[in-house]
C-alpha positions as CSV (number, residue, x, y, z in Angstrom):
1,M,0.0,0.0,0.0
2,I,1.4,3.5,-1.1
3,K,1.2,6.0,1.8
4,N,-0.2,9.3,0.6
5,P,2.6,11.9,1.0
6,D,0.1,14.7,2.1
7,Y,-1.0,12.5,5.2
8,N,-0.4,14.3,8.5
9,T,1.3,17.3,7.0
10,G,-0.8,19.7,9.1
11,H,0.1,21.5,12.3
12,P,2.7,19.4,14.3
13,H,0.5,19.6,17.4
14,A,-2.4,17.9,15.6
15,T,-0.4,14.7,14.8
16,P,-2.0,11.9,16.9
17,N,1.4,10.7,18.8
18,F,2.2,10.1,22.4
19,R,3.7,13.6,22.8
20,N,0.6,15.2,21.6
21,L,-2.0,12.9,23.2
22,V,-0.2,12.5,26.6
23,I,2.8,14.6,27.4
24,R,1.6,18.0,26.1
25,P,-1.8,17.8,27.8
26,M,-0.2,16.9,31.1
27,W,2.3,19.9,30.7
28,I,-0.5,22.4,29.9
29,T,-2.3,21.2,32.9
30,M,0.8,21.5,35.2
31,K,1.5,24.9,34.0
32,T,-2.1,25.9,34.7
33,A,-1.7,24.6,38.4
34,L,1.7,26.5,38.7
35,R,0.1,29.7,37.7
36,T,-2.1,29.6,40.9
37,I,1.1,29.6,43.2
38,P,2.2,33.0,44.5
39,Y,5.7,34.1,43.0
40,I,6.0,31.1,41.0
41,G,2.9,31.8,38.9
42,K,4.7,35.0,37.6
43,A,7.5,33.1,35.9
44,N,7.6,33.9,32.3
45,F,7.8,30.3,31.1
46,L,4.4,29.9,32.5
47,K,2.7,32.8,30.5
48,N,1.8,33.1,26.9
49,N,0.0,35.8,24.9
50,Y,-3.2,35.2,26.9
51,H,-1.9,35.6,30.4
52,G,-0.5,38.5,32.3
53,Q,-2.0,41.5,30.2
54,E,-3.2,44.2,32.5
55,A,-6.5,45.8,32.1
56,K,-8.8,48.3,34.1
57,M,-11.5,46.3,35.8
58,V,-14.3,48.9,35.0
59,D,-14.7,51.3,32.3
60,D,-16.0,55.1,32.6
61,F,-19.5,53.9,31.9
62,T,-19.5,51.0,34.6
63,I,-17.9,53.5,37.1
64,N,-20.8,55.9,36.6
65,R,-23.2,53.0,37.0
66,V,-21.8,51.5,40.2
67,G,-20.3,54.6,41.7
68,E,-16.7,55.6,42.5
69,N,-16.8,54.0,46.0
70,H,-17.4,50.7,44.6
71,P,-14.7,48.2,45.6
72,S,-13.9,47.2,42.2
73,T,-12.9,50.8,40.9
74,G,-9.5,52.0,41.0
75,Q,-7.8,48.7,40.6
76,V,-5.9,47.1,37.9
77,Y,-6.3,43.5,36.9
78,S,-4.8,41.1,34.5
79,A,-7.0,39.0,32.3
80,D,-7.0,36.0,34.7
81,R,-5.4,37.1,37.9
82,E,-6.0,39.8,40.6
83,S,-4.2,41.1,43.6
84,S,-5.4,43.2,46.5
85,P,-4.2,46.7,47.7
86,A,-2.9,45.2,51.1
87,L,-0.8,42.5,49.6
88,P,-0.2,43.6,45.9
89,F,2.7,40.9,45.7
90,L,0.0,38.0,46.1
91,E,-2.0,37.0,43.2
92,R,-4.9,34.7,42.7
93,P,-6.7,33.5,39.6
94,V,-10.0,34.8,38.9
95,T,-12.9,34.6,36.2
96,I,-14.5,37.4,34.6
97,M,-16.4,39.3,37.2
98,Y,-19.5,40.4,35.1
99,P,-21.0,42.9,35.2
100,Y,-18.1,45.0,36.5
101,E,-15.7,43.4,34.1
102,R,-16.8,42.8,30.5
103,L,-15.6,39.9,28.3
104,E,-14.8,42.2,25.4
105,D,-12.8,44.7,27.4
106,M,-10.9,42.1,29.3
107,E,-10.3,39.6,26.7
108,P,-10.9,41.2,23.3
109,W,-8.5,38.5,21.7
110,L,-11.1,36.0,22.7
111,F,-14.4,37.6,22.2
112,V,-15.6,37.1,18.7
113,P,-19.0,38.9,18.3
114,G,-19.7,37.4,15.0
115,N,-19.8,34.0,16.4
116,Y,-22.2,34.7,19.2
117,N,-25.9,34.3,19.2
118,G,-27.4,37.0,21.5
119,R,-30.8,38.7,21.7
120,I,-32.8,38.5,18.6
121,G,-32.9,41.9,16.7
122,I,-35.2,42.9,13.9
123,V,-35.3,45.6,11.4
124,W,-38.9,46.4,11.6
125,E,-38.8,48.7,8.5
126,T,-38.3,45.6,6.3
127,C,-40.7,43.3,8.1
128,T,-44.0,42.3,6.2
129,A,-45.5,40.1,9.0
130,C,-45.4,37.0,6.8
131,K,-45.1,34.8,9.8
132,A,-42.4,32.8,8.4
133,C,-40.5,33.2,11.7
134,V,-43.3,32.3,13.7
135,K,-43.7,29.0,11.8
136,A,-40.0,28.3,11.9
137,C,-39.6,28.6,15.7
138,P,-39.5,25.3,17.3
139,N,-40.2,26.5,20.9
140,D,-43.2,28.7,20.0
141,C,-41.2,31.9,21.3
142,L,-42.5,34.4,18.7
143,H,-46.0,35.9,19.0
144,M,-47.7,38.5,16.8
145,T,-48.2,42.1,17.9
146,S,-48.4,45.6,16.2
147,E,-46.4,48.9,16.0
148,T,-46.4,52.2,14.1
149,R,-43.4,52.3,11.9
150,V,-41.9,53.8,8.8
151,N,-41.8,51.5,5.7
152,V,-38.3,51.0,4.4
153,L,-39.4,52.7,1.0
154,D,-40.1,55.8,2.7
155,T,-36.8,56.1,4.5
156,T,-35.1,57.2,1.3
157,K,-34.2,60.8,0.9
158,E,-34.4,63.0,-2.2
159,G,-31.7,62.2,-4.8
160,D,-31.5,58.5,-3.7
161,E,-32.0,56.1,-6.7
162,W,-35.3,54.7,-5.2
163,H,-36.8,57.8,-3.6
164,G,-40.4,58.4,-4.5
165,Y,-41.6,54.8,-4.5
166,G,-43.0,54.7,-1.0
167,G,-46.4,55.6,0.3
168,E,-48.4,59.1,0.4
169,L,-49.6,61.2,3.2
170,E,-53.4,60.9,3.4
171,A,-55.8,62.6,5.8
172,G,-56.9,60.0,8.4
173,G,-53.4,58.2,8.0
174,L,-50.3,58.3,10.0
175,A,-47.1,60.3,9.6
176,A,-43.7,60.3,11.0
177,R,-41.0,63.0,11.6
178,E,-37.4,62.6,12.1
179,K,-36.1,63.5,15.6
180,D,-33.7,66.3,15.9
181,N,-30.9,63.8,17.0
182,F,-31.7,61.4,14.3
183,I,-28.1,60.9,13.1
184,E,-26.7,60.8,16.7
185,I,-29.1,58.0,17.5
186,E,-27.7,55.9,14.6
187,T,-24.0,56.7,15.4
188,E,-24.0,56.6,19.1
189,F,-26.4,53.8,20.2
190,D,-24.2,50.9,21.3
191,L,-26.3,47.7,20.8
192,V,-24.0,45.6,22.9
193,H,-23.8,47.8,26.0
194,A,-27.1,49.6,26.0
195,H,-29.1,47.4,28.5
196,A,-32.3,48.9,27.0
197,S,-34.4,49.3,23.9
198,P,-33.0,51.0,21.0
199,P,-34.3,54.7,20.8
200,Q,-37.0,55.4,18.3
201,Q,-35.7,57.9,15.6
202,Y,-39.2,59.2,14.7
203,D,-42.1,61.0,16.3
204,F,-45.3,59.7,15.1
205,A,-48.7,61.6,14.5
206,E,-52.2,61.1,13.2
207,I,-53.0,63.3,10.1
208,I,-56.2,65.3,10.6
209,D,-56.1,67.2,7.5
210,I,-54.0,68.2,4.5
211,S,-54.3,71.5,2.9
212,G,-51.7,72.3,0.1
213,D,-48.3,71.8,1.6
214,T,-49.5,72.0,5.0
215,A,-50.8,69.2,7.2
216,T,-52.5,69.3,10.5
217,V,-51.3,66.4,12.8
218,R,-52.1,65.3,16.3
219,W,-48.8,63.8,17.9
220,Q,-49.2,60.4,19.4
221,D,-46.9,61.3,22.4
222,G,-49.5,63.6,23.6
223,S,-47.8,67.0,22.7
224,G,-51.0,68.1,21.0
225,I,-52.0,69.4,17.5
226,E,-49.8,71.1,15.2
227,E,-49.5,72.4,11.6
228,I,-46.5,71.3,9.9
229,N,-45.1,71.3,6.4
230,T,-45.6,68.0,4.5
231,S,-42.0,68.2,3.4
232,D,-40.9,67.4,7.0
233,L,-43.3,64.4,7.2
234,K,-42.9,60.7,6.1
235,P,-45.9,58.3,5.6
236,A,-46.1,56.0,8.5
237,E,-48.2,52.6,9.0
238,Q,-49.7,50.6,11.8
239,D,-48.7,47.0,10.9
240,I,-48.6,43.6,12.4
241,V,-45.1,42.5,13.2
242,S,-43.8,39.3,14.9
243,G,-42.6,41.6,17.6
244,R,-43.0,39.7,21.0
245,I,-40.4,37.2,21.8
246,D,-40.3,34.9,24.8
247,L,-36.7,34.7,25.8
248,G,-37.5,32.3,28.7
249,R,-38.3,29.6,25.7
250,C,-35.7,30.9,23.3
251,M,-32.9,28.6,22.6
252,F,-31.2,31.1,20.3
253,C,-31.0,28.6,17.4
254,G,-31.4,31.3,14.8
255,L,-33.9,29.5,12.8
256,C,-36.3,32.6,12.7
257,A,-33.3,34.7,11.0
258,E,-32.7,31.7,8.5
259,A,-36.6,31.6,7.8
260,C,-36.9,35.4,7.2
261,P,-37.3,36.0,3.4
262,F,-36.6,39.8,3.9
263,E,-33.5,39.7,5.9
264,S,-35.2,41.4,8.7
265,F,-34.1,39.0,11.6
266,F,-30.7,39.0,13.0
267,M,-29.1,37.3,16.0
268,T,-27.4,40.3,17.7
269,N,-24.2,40.2,19.9
270,E,-26.1,41.7,23.0
271,Y,-25.9,39.6,26.1
272,D,-27.0,42.0,28.6
273,G,-30.6,42.9,29.4
274,M,-31.8,39.5,28.9
275,T,-32.6,38.4,32.6
276,G,-35.6,39.2,34.8
277,Y,-37.1,38.1,38.1
278,T,-40.4,36.9,36.6
279,R,-41.0,35.1,33.4
280,E,-43.2,38.1,32.1
281,Q,-40.0,40.2,32.4
282,L,-38.4,37.9,29.6
283,W,-41.1,39.0,27.1
284,M,-39.4,41.3,24.5
285,D,-41.8,43.6,22.8
286,A,-41.3,45.3,19.4
287,S,-39.5,48.3,20.8
288,R,-37.1,46.0,22.7
289,T,-36.2,43.8,19.7
290,R,-35.8,46.8,17.2
291,L,-32.5,47.2,15.4
292,L,-31.7,50.5,13.9
293,P,-31.5,50.2,10.0
294,A,-28.0,51.4,10.2
295,V,-26.8,48.4,11.9
296,H,-27.4,46.3,9.0
297,Q,-27.5,49.0,6.3
298,E,-26.2,46.7,3.6
299,R,-29.1,44.2,4.0
300,V,-31.7,47.0,4.3
301,D,-30.4,48.5,0.9
302,M,-30.8,45.1,-0.7
303,E,-34.4,44.8,0.4
304,L,-35.0,48.4,-0.4
305,A,-33.7,47.9,-3.9
306,K,-36.0,44.8,-4.4
307,R,-39.1,46.6,-3.2
308,A,-38.6,49.6,-5.1
309,K,-38.0,47.7,-8.3
310,K,-41.1,45.8,-7.8
311,E,-43.1,49.1,-7.1
312,K,-41.6,50.6,-10.3
313,I,-42.7,47.8,-12.5
314,K,-46.2,48.0,-10.9
315,R,-46.5,51.6,-11.5
316,E,-45.3,51.3,-15.1
317,K,-47.9,48.6,-15.9
318,K,-50.6,50.8,-14.3
319,A,-49.5,53.7,-16.4
320,A,-49.6,51.6,-19.6
321,K,-53.1,50.2,-18.8
322,L,-54.4,53.8,-18.5
323,E,-52.8,54.9,-21.7
324,A,-54.3,52.0,-23.8
């Protein structure tokens, strides 16, 4: 029998021999044990790129949250060891002390957000409430609810290729106005560290009447009735969404994201804010599952182009029928 010359030509530590199966695992285990011993644990031959990297235990955001008098503030820790102010020459191994320490701050070389399935996030502007996600969920986590939103076709601005293929402002309908800090919300909201629902980028109102370029609207936040130029408004809609998610039943399999034909569902990297003292507190409504379109702008643009092209063909056929 002729031996394949390419056999076992990979990494030398992957070769199934006595050294790699017995000696090396025993040596790694012994190094790990020796690192827990004071003085000896500091030896350079026991360390590698992972150990001995100093990092502050808390960032400025956490200091503001827990207070400057918290015992965890003002100390410097390595990735897997800590010392005390009284005996700084003695160290002991520790784990990540969440939430005062955070994995991405302490061990950025290990934290790979793209490989982590966190809280489910949805771009509601592209959702059509087709219920494909509800049917795909094996644990019956998803339930239908409704919310006021802006359709993705109405998020385009003048000069964009697909501008003008959205809805129209109508008396008795709904309208939306961009908040003053619309851009800041997109750029400053941190999905992973937020601990809360993403902020809404629009103020919504009911259209009472439209006269020329002026619309009379009643704001849904209770601020009253106002006359506003129609150029400052976008059409909005009250639509059914697969918005309520029971995280107490969710196993984060991502089947809802795979089933979505509109690329609306995503498994985010957020691991905060997914706990509660009761099962009811694990129910995430549409506002809590919202993803800002800017987070997945590439997918939003793909869906936008598809819908706008479909609407363009529809209008061309309608115009051709009227001419005939």
